[in-house]
N, C-alpha and C positions, 0 to 999 in steps of 0.2 A: 545436274550433278548431285550425288548423294551428299547429304550433310553429314560429316563425321560425328561418330557417337563419342561424347565425352566419357573418359574413363572415370569410374567410380574411385574415390580414394579408399585407401586401405590403412590398416593399422600400422603397416610398414611405413607409409607416409609420415604419420605421427612420429614414429621412431626416428625418422631421418630429418626431421625438421630442426631448424637452428635451436640451440639451446636457450638462446635469449628470447624465444617466441613462445606463447601459449598455443599449442596446437590442438585443434579440434576438428572433428568431422561433423558437418551439418548437412542433413539429407543427402549424404555421398559426397560432399564437396569439402575439401581441405580448407580450413580457414586458420590463418596465422594472425595473431594479435600480439602487440607488444607486452612485455611484462608490466604489471600494475605499477602506477606512479606511487609516490610516497603517500599522498592522501588517501588513495584507495587501500593501499597495504595497512595504513594506520587504522583505518575505520574497521576493515575486515579483522585484523587482529584484535582490537579492542572488543568486537562483538563475541569472538571466540573466548576472550579472557572472561567476560561477564557470564556467558552461558556455560562455560566448562564447570566450575566448582558445584553449582546447584544441580545441574542436569547430567554431567558426565561423572563427577565425583560424589554426588549426594551431599555436598556440603552447603547447608542452608536451602536446600531443595530437594525434590524427590528423587534425584538420580534417574537412572533407567535409559540413559542414551549414550551412544558413541557419536562423537562429533569431530570432525576432521577438516583441516584446511586443504583446499584445492585437491580434492580427490579427483581421480580420473574414472569417469563413469562410462560404460559401454551399454547403451540403451538400445536395443534393438541391433538390426544388421548394418545400419548406415549411420548411426549417430554415436559419437564419442565426444563427450562434453566435460569441461572442467569448471565447476561452480566455485565461487570464492569460499564457501563453507557448505558442509552438509552433514545431516545428522540422520542416524538410524535408531529406532527403538530397540532396546537389547533383546526384546522377545523375538525379533525378527533377525537380529545380528548379535548373537551372544558374544562372539569373539571375532578377531581380525585374522584373515589368512595371510599367507606370504605372497599373495598374487600381486602384480603390479597395478591392477585395476579392479573396478567393482562391476559386477553385472546385476547385482541386487540394487533396484531403485532405492533412494533414500526416503525417508518419511518427511523430510524438511530440507530445503537448502535455501542459500542466500546468494544473490547476485549483487555485487556493488557496481553500479552502472558508471560507465565512462562515456564520453561523447563519440569515441569511435566504436563502442560496442553495444550502446543501449538499443539501437534498432534491432540487432541480432538478438540480444537478451530478450526483448519483448516480443518480436514478430516471428523469431524463429525457434528459440530455445523454449520459450514457454509452452508452445504446443508440443514439443518433444517431451517435456516434463509432464504435461497433462497425459499424454498417451501412454507414458510409462507408469502412471499412477502415483506420482509424487504427491503427497497429501496437502503440503503447505510450501509457499515460497515466499521469501521476503526479498524486496527490492530496495536498496539504498543508494540515494543520491547524495554524494559528499557535497557537491556544489550547492544544492537546495537544502541540505542537512534534513532529509526527509526519508521516512521508513514508510513502505507500502506492505501491508499484510494481505496475502492471497491464500484462499482455501479452494481446493479443487472440489467441485460439486457437479456430479453427473456429467464429467468429462470437460467441464468448462470452469475457468477461474472466476471467482468471486472476490472482489476487493471488500475485505472486511473493514479496513481502516486505513487512513493515512495520517501519520504522526510526523510532527516537525519540531526542529529546534530542542528545547530543553524539557520536553514533556516527559512525564514519568508514566508509564504505560504497562499494561498487561496484554500481550499479543500471542495469539495461538501459534504454535503449540506449546508455547513456553509460559502460559499465562499463570503458572503457580507461583511465579516471582514477580515483583515490580522491577521493571528496567527502566533505568534513569538514561534517556537519550544523550544527555549531555556529555556522559562518558565517552561516547562514540566520537565526538568532535572536540574532546578536550585538548588533544595535541596539535590541532589545525589552527592556522592563522584564521582570525576573524575575515569573513568575506565582506568585501566591499564592492561597490559598482565599478571601480577601477580594477580590482584584483580579479573579479570574475572572468576578465578576458586575459589576464596575464598569465605567465608561465606556470606558476604554481597551481593554477586552475585549468591546466592545459588539457590537451586532447585525451589524457588517460586518467582523468578524474574517476 
């Protein structure tokens, strides 16, 4: 008996997905993830607030970037992904269009990891970002209060640094300013051994 061929997901599947889900297509397969939980959203928002003035507006920094929350990226024929943050250098993307999604890969992006998506972010989405030529990726764990800085080199990801807790850092490609990591966690409850398994540190951190 012939094995039925699985239909590849299309953009219409993304459009038809439930509004309360994040819809992505990874290697031709539709993936539906819950909307980010509060700690996840808080950290992503805080990072955008820190990077926006110096790099997007040129206030206290060099400017020269467009940085967006949760842009929809169409990278190749089979991959539609939604990172938590992404940034383009203005020499590559001077102005935004009225399109619903981007086909131009960003120069940098950030994924805030959750228990339900970390495996996909690392094992499946990182290779997609590498193939598309994204130059830098940051991975953030709210539970561990940790930031990993990755740079693409000859098609592979190099881990440049792993920062934790309240460090003050300079991290590519935004090393023109010093970033105080404590700002990212400032609105979160202090993690404890008990709370790591509790609801607020649940499946969608």
